[in-house]
Structures are given as structure tokens and as C-alpha cells.
VOPAGU-2260 file (C-alpha; in pm, 1 decimal, decimal comma):
REM VOPAGU-2260
SITE   aa  ch    i         X         Y         Z
SITE  UNK   A    0   -6140,2    7308,4   16027,5
SITE  UNK   A    1   -5902,5    7420,5   15740,6
SITE  UNK   A    2   -5982,5    7786,1   15851,3
SITE  UNK   A    3   -5922,0    7709,7   16206,8
SITE  UNK   A    4   -5576,4    7598,7   16124,5
SITE  UNK   A    5   -5510,0    7879,5   15907,0
SITE  UNK   A    6   -5620,8    8119,7   16167,9
SITE  UNK   A    7   -5397,7    7945,4   16418,3
SITE  UNK   A    8   -5095,4    7941,5   16200,9
SITE  UNK   A    9   -5138,1    8336,5   16137,8
SITE  UNK   A   10   -5166,3    8411,2   16522,2
SITE  UNK   A   11   -4834,2    8214,9   16566,6
SITE  UNK   A   12   -4648,4    8421,7   16322,3
SITE  UNK   A   13   -4790,6    8734,2   16441,0
SITE  UNK   A   14   -4709,5    8633,7   16781,6
SITE  UNK   A   15   -4349,3    8645,5   16723,0
SITE  UNK   A   16   -4375,4    8942,7   16460,8
SITE  UNK   A   17   -4009,4    9071,0   16465,4
SITE  UNK   A   18   -3885,3    8700,9   16437,9
SITE  UNK   A   19   -4132,5    8650,2   16152,2
SITE  UNK   A   20   -4039,6    8938,9   15966,9
SITE  UNK   A   21   -3664,8    8888,9   15987,2
SITE  UNK   A   22   -3715,8    8522,8   15874,2
SITE  UNK   A   23   -3906,8    8660,0   15571,4
SITE  UNK   A   24   -3639,4    8931,5   15493,9
SITE  UNK   A   25   -3382,5    8664,7   15487,0
SITE  UNK   A   26   -3589,5    8442,0   15254,9
SITE  UNK   A   27   -3646,7    8763,4   15040,3
SITE  UNK   A   28   -3283,0    8855,1   15001,9
SITE  UNK   A   29   -3147,5    8506,5   14927,2
SITE  UNK   A   30   -3448,9    8471,2   14633,2
SITE  UNK   A   31   -3362,6    8836,6   14505,7
SITE  UNK   A   32   -2980,7    8714,5   14492,7
SITE  UNK   A   33   -3055,2    8394,5   14336,6
SITE  UNK   A   34   -3305,1    8541,6   14066,3
SITE  UNK   A   35   -3053,1    8807,6   13980,1
SITE  UNK   A   36   -2763,0    8588,3   13940,2
SITE  UNK   A   37   -2976,5    8336,5   13727,1
SITE  UNK   A   38   -3106,8    8648,2   13520,6
SITE  UNK   A   39   -2733,5    8779,1   13455,5
SITE  UNK   A   40   -2613,8    8437,2   13357,6
SITE  UNK   A   41   -2890,7    8334,8   13137,3
SITE  UNK   A   42   -2902,1    8676,0   12988,1
SITE  UNK   A   43   -2526,4    8701,6   12903,4
SITE  UNK   A   44   -2601,6    8342,9   12728,4
SITE  UNK   A   45   -2905,9    8456,0   12547,5
SITE  UNK   A   46   -2713,4    8779,7   12451,2
SITE  UNK   A   47   -2416,1    8573,9   12322,0
SITE  UNK   A   48   -2640,5    8333,4   12096,9
SITE  UNK   A   49   -2835,6    8642,7   11980,1
SITE  UNK   A   50   -2531,1    8823,0   11872,0
SITE  UNK   A   51   -2361,8    8556,2   11720,4
SITE  UNK   A   52   -2664,2    8440,5   11532,7
SITE  UNK   A   53   -2704,1    8806,7   11412,1
SITE  UNK   A   54   -2354,6    8871,2   11315,7
SITE  UNK   A   55   -2158,8    8582,0   11248,3
SITE  UNK   A   56   -2186,4    8280,7   10998,6
SITE  UNK   A   57   -2398,8    8014,7   11072,9
SITE  UNK   A   58   -2195,7    7792,2   10859,4
SITE  UNK   A   59   -1862,3    7849,1   10756,7
SITE  UNK   A   60   -1733,7    7646,1   10456,7
SITE  UNK   A   61   -1332,9    7625,8   10510,6
SITE  UNK   A   62   -1062,8    7552,7   10240,1
SITE  UNK   A   63    -990,0    7229,2   10401,1
SITE  UNK   A   64   -1069,5    6899,5   10209,0
SITE  UNK   A   65   -1256,5    6635,0   10375,6
SITE  UNK   A   66   -1027,5    6358,4   10279,8
SITE  UNK   A   67    -659,9    6494,0   10258,7
SITE  UNK   A   68    -356,1    6305,0   10191,6
SITE  UNK   A   69    -289,4    6069,5   10500,8
SITE  UNK   A   70      36,9    6196,0   10674,0
SITE  UNK   A   71     206,9    5829,4   10694,2
SITE  UNK   A   72     102,9    5699,0   10347,8
SITE  UNK   A   73     211,4    5360,3   10448,8
SITE  UNK   A   74     -62,5    5310,1   10667,5
SITE  UNK   A   75    -324,8    5178,1   10425,5
SITE  UNK   A   76    -586,0    4916,7   10469,8
SITE  UNK   A   77    -390,3    4700,3   10286,1
SITE  UNK   A   78     -93,0    4559,6   10449,9
SITE  UNK   A   79      62,8    4452,3   10103,6
SITE  UNK   A   80      55,7    4786,3    9955,2
SITE  UNK   A   81     370,1    4950,5    9847,1
SITE  UNK   A   82     456,5    5328,7    9819,6
SITE  UNK   A   83     716,2    5511,5    9654,0
SITE  UNK   A   84     803,5    5872,4    9781,6
SITE  UNK   A   85    1005,1    6105,7    9547,4
SITE  UNK   A   86    1075,1    6468,4    9605,2
SITE  UNK   A   87     815,4    6488,3    9892,9
SITE  UNK   A   88     954,8    6823,3   10056,8
SITE  UNK   A   89     687,5    7065,1    9925,9
SITE  UNK   A   90     574,8    7432,2   10024,6
SITE  UNK   A   91     299,4    7416,7   10255,8
SITE  UNK   A   92     -31,7    7524,5   10095,1
SITE  UNK   A   93    -272,1    7751,3   10254,4
SITE  UNK   A   94    -619,8    7652,8   10295,2
SITE  UNK   A   95    -822,5    7752,2    9990,9
SITE  UNK   A   96   -1156,8    7695,5    9838,2
SITE  UNK   A   97   -1094,5    7658,6    9455,9
SITE  UNK   A   98   -1369,8    7773,5    9190,0
SITE  UNK   A   99   -1588,7    7923,1    9463,5
SITE  UNK   A  100   -1813,5    8056,9    9221,7
SITE  UNK   A  101   -1948,8    7739,2    9106,1
SITE  UNK   A  102   -2011,5    7662,9    9468,2
SITE  UNK   A  103   -2197,9    8009,4    9489,0
SITE  UNK   A  104   -2405,0    7905,1    9219,0
SITE  UNK   A  105   -2485,9    7573,6    9344,7
SITE  UNK   A  106   -2591,6    7747,4    9673,4
SITE  UNK   A  107   -2851,1    7922,7    9468,9
SITE  UNK   A  108   -2996,8    7623,1    9317,1
SITE  UNK   A  109   -3374,7    7530,8    9357,4
SITE  UNK   A  110   -3260,1    7249,7    9613,4
SITE  UNK   A  111   -3073,0    7498,4    9855,0
SITE  UNK   A  112   -3195,3    7872,7    9788,7
SITE  UNK   A  113   -3491,0    7821,3   10097,3
SITE  UNK   A  114   -3229,8    7663,7   10338,9
SITE  UNK   A  115   -2918,1    7915,7   10236,9
SITE  UNK   A  116   -3021,6    8298,3   10287,1
SITE  UNK   A  117   -2683,9    8445,4   10203,1
SITE  UNK   A  118   -2335,0    8322,9   10098,7
SITE  UNK   A  119   -2011,0    8549,6   10127,0
SITE  UNK   A  120   -1671,8    8442,9    9999,2
SITE  UNK   A  121   -1404,3    8573,6   10203,6
SITE  UNK   A  122    -999,9    8566,2   10195,2
SITE  UNK   A  123    -815,6    8590,0   10549,8
SITE  UNK   A  124    -471,8    8714,0   10618,3
SITE  UNK   A  125    -254,5    8790,4   10895,6
SITE  UNK   A  126     -89,8    9120,9   10844,3
SITE  UNK   A  127      65,5    9389,9   11024,8
SITE  UNK   A  128     -80,4    9737,3   11038,6
SITE  UNK   A  129     136,2   10028,3   11069,8
SITE  UNK   A  130      49,3   10391,4   11132,8
SITE  UNK   A  131     320,8   10612,0   11238,2
SITE  UNK   A  132     497,0   10464,8   11533,4
SITE  UNK   A  133     214,5   10220,8   11620,8
SITE  UNK   A  134     197,9    9876,1   11474,2
SITE  UNK   A  135     -39,8    9588,7   11547,3
SITE  UNK   A  136     -68,8    9236,5   11404,2
SITE  UNK   A  137    -430,5    9189,4   11285,1
SITE  UNK   A  138    -647,6    8970,5   11090,9
SITE  UNK   A  139    -750,1    9139,5   10738,3
SITE  UNK   A  140   -1059,3    8988,4   10563,8
SITE  UNK   A  141   -1137,3    9060,4   10196,6
SITE  UNK   A  142   -1506,7    9047,7   10139,4
SITE  UNK   A  143   -1752,2    9128,1    9883,2
SITE  UNK   A  144   -1936,7    9373,4   10095,7
SITE  UNK   A  145   -2293,1    9343,0    9955,9
SITE  UNK   A  146   -2255,9    8982,2   10052,5
SITE  UNK   A  147   -2082,3    9038,2   10404,8
SITE  UNK   A  148   -2362,9    9290,9   10483,6
SITE  UNK   A  149   -2622,1    9012,1   10420,4
SITE  UNK   A  150   -2427,9    8791,9   10692,6
SITE  UNK   A  151   -2340,8    9047,8   10930,7
SITE  UNK   A  152   -2538,4    9381,0   10868,1
SITE  UNK   A  153   -2223,8    9580,6   10878,2
SITE  UNK   A  154   -2392,3    9868,7   10703,9
SITE  UNK   A  155   -2610,9    9925,9   11026,3
SITE  UNK   A  156   -2310,8    9900,2   11248,6
SITE  UNK   A  157   -2098,2   10162,3   11098,2
SITE  UNK   A  158   -1997,4   10422,2   11359,1
SITE  UNK   A  159   -1808,1   10662,4   11109,8
SITE  UNK   A  160   -1786,2   10669,3   10726,8
SITE  UNK   A  161   -2023,6   10464,2   10514,7
SITE  UNK   A  162   -2003,4   10177,4   10280,5
SITE  UNK   A  163   -2031,1   10371,6    9972,8
SITE  UNK   A  164   -1674,4   10547,7   10017,3
SITE  UNK   A  165   -1549,6   10194,2   10094,1
SITE  UNK   A  166   -1662,2   10069,0    9756,4
SITE  UNK   A  167   -1548,0   10368,4    9567,1
SITE  UNK   A  168   -1189,1   10320,6    9677,1
SITE  UNK   A  169   -1000,0   10004,5    9570,7
SITE  UNK   A  170    -765,3   10052,1    9869,6
SITE  UNK   A  171   -1011,1   10119,3   10117,5
SITE  UNK   A  172   -1049,7    9990,4   10470,0
SITE  UNK   A  173   -1338,5    9936,0   10716,4
SITE  UNK   A  174   -1165,0    9906,5   11064,9
SITE  UNK   A  175   -1332,1    9766,2   11371,5
SITE  UNK   A  176   -1368,1   10006,4   11665,0
SITE  UNK   A  177   -1112,0    9797,7   11881,3
SITE  UNK   A  178    -849,1    9867,1   11621,7
SITE  UNK   A  179    -934,6   10218,8   11592,1
SITE  UNK   A  180    -876,0   10278,1   11959,3
SITE  UNK   A  181    -570,3   10108,3   11974,6
SITE  UNK   A  182    -396,6   10250,7   11688,8
SITE  UNK   A  183    -599,9   10604,6   11732,7
SITE  UNK   A  184    -708,3   10579,2   11379,9
SITE  UNK   A  185    -969,5   10822,2   11214,4
SITE  UNK   A  186   -1159,5   10831,3   10890,5
SITE  UNK   A  187    -897,5   10888,6   10598,0
SITE  UNK   A  188    -595,2   10801,4   10787,8
SITE  UNK   A  189    -341,5   10624,4   10596,2
SITE  UNK   A  190    -258,7   10282,4   10697,2
SITE  UNK   A  191      27,7   10048,6   10580,4
SITE  UNK   A  192     -81,2    9688,2   10545,4
SITE  UNK   A  193     218,1    9448,6   10554,4
SITE  UNK   A  194     161,8    9089,5   10463,3
SITE  UNK   A  195     356,5    8799,0   10541,3
SITE  UNK   A  196     475,4    8781,9   10212,4
SITE  UNK   A  197     448,6    9014,7    9921,5
SITE  UNK   A  198     481,8    9368,0    9901,2
SITE  UNK   A  199     326,4    9614,6   10162,4
SITE  UNK   A  200      23,9    9836,2   10067,8
SITE  UNK   A  201     -73,8   10183,7   10154,2
SITE  UNK   A  202    -472,4   10173,3   10249,1
SITE  UNK   A  203    -703,7   10453,4   10373,4
SITE  UNK   A  204    -971,8   10443,0   10643,4
SITE  UNK   A  205   -1314,6   10453,7   10498,2
SITE  UNK   A  206   -1512,0   10376,4   10795,5
SITE  UNK   A  207   -1515,0   10224,3   11144,0
SITE  UNK   A  208   -1787,6    9965,9   11275,2
SITE  UNK   A  209   -1902,3    9809,0   11577,7
SITE  UNK   A  210   -2039,7    9464,2   11598,0
SITE  UNK   A  211   -2015,0    9376,8   11963,4
SITE  UNK   A  212   -1819,6    9061,1   11897,0
SITE  UNK   A  213   -1480,8    9140,2   12014,6
SITE  UNK   A  214   -1304,5    8908,9   11755,0
SITE  UNK   A  215   -1472,8    9079,7   11453,0
SITE  UNK   A  216   -1428,9    9425,8   11598,6
SITE  UNK   A  217   -1040,5    9345,6   11603,6
SITE  UNK   A  218   -1005,5    9315,7   11248,1
SITE  UNK   A  219    -984,0    9495,3   10919,7
SITE  UNK   A  220   -1217,4    9434,2   10597,9
SITE  UNK   A  221   -1103,7    9517,1   10249,8
SITE  UNK   A  222   -1243,3    9428,4    9888,9
SITE  UNK   A  223   -1262,5    9075,6    9805,2
SITE  UNK   A  224   -1017,8    9146,4    9519,5
SITE  UNK   A  225    -736,2    9325,9    9728,2
SITE  UNK   A  226    -772,5    9033,6    9989,8
SITE  UNK   A  227    -679,9    8808,9    9703,9
SITE  UNK   A  228    -382,3    9009,8    9605,4
SITE  UNK   A  229    -245,0    9051,1    9957,5
SITE  UNK   A  230    -288,5    8677,1   10046,3
SITE  UNK   A  231    -151,9    8574,4    9681,3
SITE  UNK   A  232    -460,5    8410,9    9560,0
SITE  UNK   A  233    -586,9    8399,1    9204,5
SITE  UNK   A  234    -926,0    8523,6    9097,0
SITE  UNK   A  235   -1088,8    8188,6    9152,6
SITE  UNK   A  236    -954,1    8111,4    9507,7
SITE  UNK   A  237   -1074,3    8225,2    9858,4
SITE  UNK   A  238   -1030,3    8110,7   10205,5
SITE  UNK   A  239   -1361,7    8006,6   10267,6
SITE  UNK   A  240   -1749,6    8092,2   10222,4
SITE  UNK   A  241   -1959,2    8242,5   10489,8
SITE  UNK   A  242   -2322,6    8107,1   10518,5
SITE  UNK   A  243   -2645,4    8216,3   10651,2
SITE  UNK   A  244   -2925,9    7979,1   10699,3
SITE  UNK   A  245   -3299,3    7974,8   10766,1
SITE  UNK   A  246   -3293,5    7773,4   11041,6
SITE  UNK   A  247   -2949,6    7871,2   11265,7
SITE  UNK   A  248   -3028,8    7616,4   11543,9
SITE  UNK   A  249   -3099,9    7317,0   11332,6
SITE  UNK   A  250   -2804,1    7343,7   11073,8
SITE  UNK   A  251   -2600,8    7035,9   11172,8
SITE  UNK   A  252   -2742,0    6816,7   10894,2
SITE  UNK   A  253   -2718,0    7081,8   10639,5
SITE  UNK   A  254   -2358,1    7143,7   10712,6
SITE  UNK   A  255   -2294,6    6749,8   10669,1
SITE  UNK   A  256   -2499,6    6750,8   10346,3
SITE  UNK   A  257   -2277,1    7053,4   10214,6
SITE  UNK   A  258   -1947,5    6851,1   10324,1
SITE  UNK   A  259   -2063,8    6560,0   10142,0
SITE  UNK   A  260   -2138,6    6763,0    9804,0
SITE  UNK   A  261   -1837,3    7021,4    9814,3
SITE  UNK   A  262   -1585,3    6817,9    9988,8
SITE  UNK   A  263   -1506,8    7097,9   10188,7
SITE  UNK   A  264   -1518,0    7096,2   10582,5
SITE  UNK   A  265   -1835,8    7274,4   10669,0
SITE  UNK   A  266   -1829,4    7407,3   11052,3
SITE  UNK   A  267   -2150,9    7557,5   11234,5
SITE  UNK   A  268   -2146,8    7824,9   11463,7
SITE  UNK   A  269   -2224,6    7584,1   11741,4
SITE  UNK   A  270   -1896,3    7405,0   11649,1
SITE  UNK   A  271   -1693,7    7723,7   11637,7
SITE  UNK   A  272   -1825,5    7863,3   12003,3
SITE  UNK   A  273   -1819,9    7506,1   12125,4
SITE  UNK   A  274   -1596,3    7590,3   12441,3
SITE  UNK   A  275   -1796,4    7892,0   12538,4
SITE  UNK   A  276   -2142,6    7744,9   12505,2
SITE  UNK   A  277   -1958,6    7446,1   12732,7
SITE  UNK   A  278   -1872,5    7722,3   12986,3
SITE  UNK   A  279   -2212,4    7883,5   12981,3
SITE  UNK   A  280   -2341,3    7523,0   13068,2
SITE  UNK   A  281   -2113,9    7454,1   13347,1
SITE  UNK   A  282   -2193,4    7819,3   13519,1
SITE  UNK   A  283   -2538,7    7731,9   13462,6
SITE  UNK   A  284   -2499,7    7426,7   13687,6
SITE  UNK   A  285   -2323,1    7617,0   13918,3
SITE  UNK   A  286   -2574,4    7859,6   13975,0
SITE  UNK   A  287   -2867,3    7593,7   14013,2
SITE  UNK   A  288   -2638,3    7450,9   14288,8
SITE  UNK   A  289   -2610,3    7789,0   14436,0
SITE  UNK   A  290   -2981,1    7801,9   14429,0
SITE  UNK   A  291   -3029,2    7494,6   14629,3
SITE  UNK   A  292   -2757,0    7577,9   14874,6
SITE  UNK   A  293   -2907,6    7913,9   14959,5
SITE  UNK   A  294   -3239,5    7765,6   14963,0
SITE  UNK   A  295   -3144,4    7509,4   15227,4
SITE  UNK   A  296   -2987,8    7818,9   15410,9
SITE  UNK   A  297   -3344,7    7972,0   15420,2
SITE  UNK   A  298   -3507,5    7695,2   15513,0
SITE  UNK   A  299   -3276,6    7655,5   15846,3
SITE  UNK   A  300   -3417,2    7996,7   15901,3
SITE  UNK   A  301   -3804,1    7893,4   15863,5
SITE  UNK   A  302   -3719,9    7560,9   16079,6
SITE  UNK   A  303   -3568,5    7787,8   16329,9
SITE  UNK   A  304   -3866,0    8008,6   16380,5
SITE  UNK   A  305   -4105,0    7688,7   16390,2
SITE  UNK   A  306   -3900,5    7509,4   16652,2
SITE  UNK   A  307   -3916,6    7814,6   16849,6
SITE  UNK   A  308   -4314,6    7846,0   16804,7
SITE  UNK   A  309   -4332,5    7451,1   16889,4
SITE  UNK   A  310   -4127,6    7532,1   17226,6
SITE  UNK   A  311   -4326,5    7853,4   17343,1
SITE  UNK   A  312   -4661,0    7726,6   17207,5
SITE  UNK   A  313   -4630,0    7349,1   17355,1
SITE  UNK   A  314   -4918,2    7408,0   17611,8
SITE  UNK   A  315   -5139,6    7550,5   17349,0
SITE  UNK   A  316   -5049,5    7249,1   17122,4
SITE  UNK   A  317   -5126,5    7023,9   17414,3
SITE  UNK   A  318   -5459,8    7203,3   17459,0
SITE  UNK   A  319   -5548,7    7164,2   17112,3
SITE  UNK   A  320   -5471,3    6787,4   17114,0
SITE  UNK   A  321   -5720,9    6753,3   17416,4
SITE  UNK   A  322   -5971,1    6919,2   17221,2
SITE  UNK   A  323   -5946,5    6654,8   16934,7
SITE  UNK   A  324   -5705,5    6799,6   16708,5
SITE  UNK   A  325   -5524,9    6492,4   16529,8
SITE  UNK   A  326   -5138,0    6482,1   16501,6
SITE  UNK   A  327   -5213,5    6517,1   16139,4
SITE  UNK   A  328   -5379,7    6835,2   16164,3
SITE  UNK   A  329   -5123,9    6977,3   16373,2
SITE  UNK   A  330   -4830,3    6861,5   16111,4
SITE  UNK   A  331   -5038,3    7052,1   15872,3
SITE  UNK   A  332   -5085,7    7357,7   16043,9
SITE  UNK   A  333   -4715,0    7393,6   16094,6
SITE  UNK   A  334   -4625,6    7294,4   15746,2
SITE  UNK   A  335   -4883,3    7574,7   15631,2
SITE  UNK   A  336   -4690,0    7829,4   15856,6
SITE  UNK   A  337   -4355,1    7728,9   15681,4
SITE  UNK   A  338   -4528,2    7764,3   15356,1
SITE  UNK   A  339   -4674,8    8100,9   15440,8
SITE  UNK   A  340   -4342,1    8234,8   15547,1
SITE  UNK   A  341   -4168,9    8080,5   15245,2
SITE  UNK   A  342   -4438,0    8237,8   15005,3
SITE  UNK   A  343   -4417,1    8568,3   15152,0
SITE  UNK   A  344   -4036,8    8586,2   15151,4
SITE  UNK   A  345   -4003,1    8449,5   14789,2
SITE  UNK   A  346   -4290,3    8697,5   14639,2
SITE  UNK   A  347   -4103,0    8971,1   14807,7
SITE  UNK   A  348   -3765,9    8856,7   14665,2
SITE  UNK   A  349   -3930,2    8857,5   14330,4
SITE  UNK   A  350   -4043,4    9209,0   14366,2
SITE  UNK   A  351   -3704,5    9300,8   14484,8
SITE  UNK   A  352   -3541,1    9092,2   14174,0
SITE  UNK   A  353   -3718,8    9304,0   13927,4
SITE  UNK   A  354   -3580,7    9600,1   14060,9
SITE  UNK   A  355   -3226,3    9471,3   14084,2
SITE  UNK   A  356   -3255,3    9316,7   13727,0
SITE  UNK   A  357   -3400,3    9655,7   13586,1
SITE  UNK   A  358   -3114,0    9834,5   13743,6
SITE  UNK   A  359   -2830,6    9643,3   13640,3
SITE  UNK   A  360   -2980,2    9642,3   13274,6
SITE  UNK   A  361   -3010,3   10010,5   13283,2
SITE  UNK   A  362   -2639,0   10092,6   13397,0
SITE  UNK   A  363   -2492,7   10294,6   13114,6
SITE  UNK   A  364   -2160,5   10102,7   13144,1
SITE  UNK   A  365   -2000,3    9927,4   12847,7
SITE  UNK   A  366   -1828,0    9583,9   12971,7
SITE  UNK   A  367   -1670,4    9313,1   12794,2
SITE  UNK   A  368   -1887,4    9015,8   12874,1
SITE  UNK   A  369   -1673,0    8720,6   12773,3
SITE  UNK   A  370   -1650,5    8709,6   12399,3
SITE  UNK   A  371   -1894,8    9005,8   12345,4
SITE  UNK   A  372   -1894,3    9372,7   12429,7
SITE  UNK   A  373   -2237,1    9518,6   12554,6
SITE  UNK   A  374   -2338,4    9861,6   12718,4
SITE  UNK   A  375   -2529,8    9759,0   13028,0
SITE  UNK   A  376   -2538,1    9405,5   13185,9
SITE  UNK   A  377   -2733,1    9150,3   12974,4
SITE  UNK   A  378   -3041,5    9030,0   13185,0
SITE  UNK   A  379   -3285,4    8775,2   13097,1
SITE  UNK   A  380   -3639,1    8864,4   13155,5
SITE  UNK   A  381   -3795,8    8518,6   13118,5
SITE  UNK   A  382   -4053,5    8476,9   13381,8
SITE  UNK   A  383   -3981,5    8096,5   13389,6
SITE  UNK   A  384   -3650,4    8171,7   13590,0
SITE  UNK   A  385   -3842,5    8381,9   13835,9
SITE  UNK   A  386   -4079,3    8124,7   13894,4
SITE  UNK   A  387   -3837,5    7830,5   13915,2
SITE  UNK   A  388   -3666,5    8007,4   14201,8
SITE  UNK   A  389   -3962,8    8135,9   14378,6
SITE  UNK   A  390   -4102,1    7776,6   14374,0
SITE  UNK   A  391   -3775,9    7604,4   14493,0
SITE  UNK   A  392   -3764,0    7866,4   14785,6
SITE  UNK   A  393   -4107,0    7795,7   14870,0
SITE  UNK   A  394   -4074,6    7403,7   14838,8
SITE  UNK   A  395   -3768,2    7411,8   15066,1
SITE  UNK   A  396   -3948,8    7633,8   15332,2
SITE  UNK   A  397   -4248,9    7412,1   15348,4
SITE  UNK   A  398   -4024,4    7101,7   15376,7
SITE  UNK   A  399   -3805,9    7286,4   15667,7
SITE  UNK   A  400   -4144,8    7279,0   15838,8
SITE  UNK   A  401   -4171,2    6886,4   15846,3
SITE  UNK   A  402   -3930,8    6864,0   16155,6
SITE  UNK   A  403   -4064,3    7107,1   16390,7
SITE  UNK   A  404   -4425,8    6970,7   16286,5
SITE  UNK   A  405   -4342,4    6622,3   16375,1
SITE  UNK   A  406   -4203,1    6700,7   16716,7
SITE  UNK   A  407   -4530,7    6899,9   16785,9
SITE  UNK   A  408   -4745,0    6618,9   16687,7
SITE  UNK   A  409   -4549,8    6384,2   16942,5
SITE  UNK   A  410   -4637,5    6622,5   17236,2
SITE  UNK   A  411   -4837,4    6411,6   17513,6
SITE  UNK   A  412   -5104,3    6667,6   17626,8
SITE  UNK   A  413   -5115,3    6511,5   17991,0
SITE  UNK   A  414   -4745,8    6550,9   18020,7
SITE  UNK   A  415   -4749,8    6874,7   17910,5
SITE  UNK   A  416   -4992,5    7010,3   18112,6
SITE  UNK   A  417   -4890,1    6871,8   18415,7
SITE  UNK   A  418   -4534,2    7020,6   18379,6
SITE  UNK   A  419   -4671,3    7356,5   18292,6
SITE  UNK   A  420   -4776,7    7629,1   18533,7
SITE  UNK   A  421   -5150,6    7726,1   18453,6
């Protein structure tokens, strides 16, 4: 019986070949668009996370004490406390980590050496870079280059110059590609660095790098010693310490543990990029809503062809019922037709989507995608996303067949055959 119903369903679809092909084509196009959109969205998120994990610190120990002095010292737990304030006007101290070498040795202890892969102290300064008539405010970062390389892999990201020249020259600069383009900098160019306080210094461009993270590529690197001099720090103070850990996706407990032990604020890369990750999450919801909406539209197309089939084949349906086909079998036959149309369209759309995803990924176009810069579009090839969209499309097409199939099951053979011209 199942084979008979399948043969009849195929004959119904082939009987209206043009309309069937048009419906299949509509389902295929909608499936292709949805898979491509979802692949682009998920690919951008995956690319962002991968870039951040490979380049940026997993945990950043900042020069911010966990328990700072309260702003209003009169607000204490005990209402009977009395406070006296004398000469309270003081200079605002910059954020700093004191005795950072002791903290680095603590990170190398047996308790943490397996969890913390690398640690890089750094000093940050807001400076003005000047070359000829061009000037630009930039973030300058003083680092120990070998330790920084263990965090960001900067040696592999050099476009021009090399790290050896940077290490040999005390006033050398590593310049992000964005800065080099904006200020028209080339190797061995002289750049004047003007800090917020202190005297200006003339530095030499020893290399140009490209990390793919826009914030990093819009900054300068100098040696840690020079960074301390520019910021006015003594040799035992830095702005913070960047950490690379063994498990970057389960680092929250380690960060809290380090906060408790060191007394300094520890921020994970997830915390640093919380707003961007939240944006990707909202975009994901929008994409899935789009999947459902377009899937419903495709379902209307499937329902339309089946309603037309029921109208045109009402006499055939009446004859089938008079031969003993039950209402449930007729419902199953039309649901089978909806399933076949949806499956054919979804599979065709999946094949088209593979082509569109590969096309977008291969375009040699450099684009700024949010906080990162990539050549070509970041596309996800996760088969789960393909199967999800195809499955939703087939399900909606199958459900769309229920209404016309229920109408066919209610047809009365006697009245249909009496009103039809045999």
C-alpha cells in the first residue's frame, strides 16, 4: 500500500511539473540564502573567537587593586565610626602593578605552571606620534618582545622588518599596519613620540606587523624599558600582565583565583569582549528568526501546490476513497507529497549553498568585519548548520501539507462523482 501511495504522489507532482519545479526552486533559493546567511554569521563569530584566542591575552592582570579606598570614607559598616581627613587633595595615581617580577615568579610556580602557559608584563601609554606634517594619537605598549611573542605570536605577523632589529635598537618601534598606512610609515623612518608628560623621544621604525585585530594594528610596540621611561614608571612597576592559559574557554575560575592571591583585578577575554559576544548572540537569534520566517513562506508555496492538486484531483480522490482508501491514507499521501517537495528543494538549496559559501570565502577582498580585519569573508563549514536549516525547511514543508490533505480526506465520493462530468 505504501508503494501505491508513493506512486500516486509522484504522479500528482509530475502532473503539474512546471508548478512543482517552481515550488522546488523557491524552496531551494530560500534554503540557500538561509544557510549562507547563517554560515556567514557563525563564521564571523568563530573567526573572531579564534583570532582573539590566538592573538589577545586570555587573562589580563590589571593594575587595579581589588579593595580600593572607598570614595566616601564615612560610609562604613559601623555608623559610630569617626573619620578625620587632612590634606586629601592628591595627584591621581596611574594604574600600576608593583613588584611584577615577584608575580611572574609566582606564575612559574609548580601550582600554576601547567595552567599558565605564558605571562607578559606591559606598560601602556597614550602618546602622540608625529612624522613630518602628520600626527596621530596612539596607544603605545612597552613589552618584553619574547614574552609578547608567546602571547600574540608577533614574530609570525611581521610584514616588514624583523624582531632582531627591534631588539638591537633601544628606541625601536614596531608599528601596526593601520598606523603605517595612516601615517605613511616605512622601515627606518623616524617618528617623534610625545607622551602626555615628560619629554618627547625620537624613535625608529624597525618593523610593521599585522595581527588582524583592529585595536592591536592601530598601536605601537616598544621595549618594556622604554615604555617605563615614557610612562614615568620605575623598573619594578608595569601597567599590567597579559596571560596565556592552557584552557582559554574555562578561565573564569583561574582569573578569580589569581585575583584573590595577587590582589589585582584579573579580566578574561570573554569579559573584555562581552559586548561584542552579546551582539553576535543577538544576531544569531535574528538569523534563526529569519530561518523560521522564510521557512513559513516556503511552506505556503508547498501548501499552494497541494491545494491546487486537491482541487484538480478531487474526482481521483473520490474514486480512491470508493476503492477503499481510508482518510488516514489520503492524508499520508499528501503529507508525503509535501515532504518530497520540501526535501527536493532543501537538498538542492544545500548544494547551492555550498557553492555560495565557497564563493564568498574565496573572494580576495579585504574587509573589516567588526573588530577584526580579514581577507575574504569568514564562513563556517559546520555541517550542523546545514542540516539544521535543511531539517527545518523539510519539516515546515511537511506540516504545510496537513491542511490540504485534511481537505482531501473530507471529500465525499458520492457528491464529488455526482457533480463531476464523467
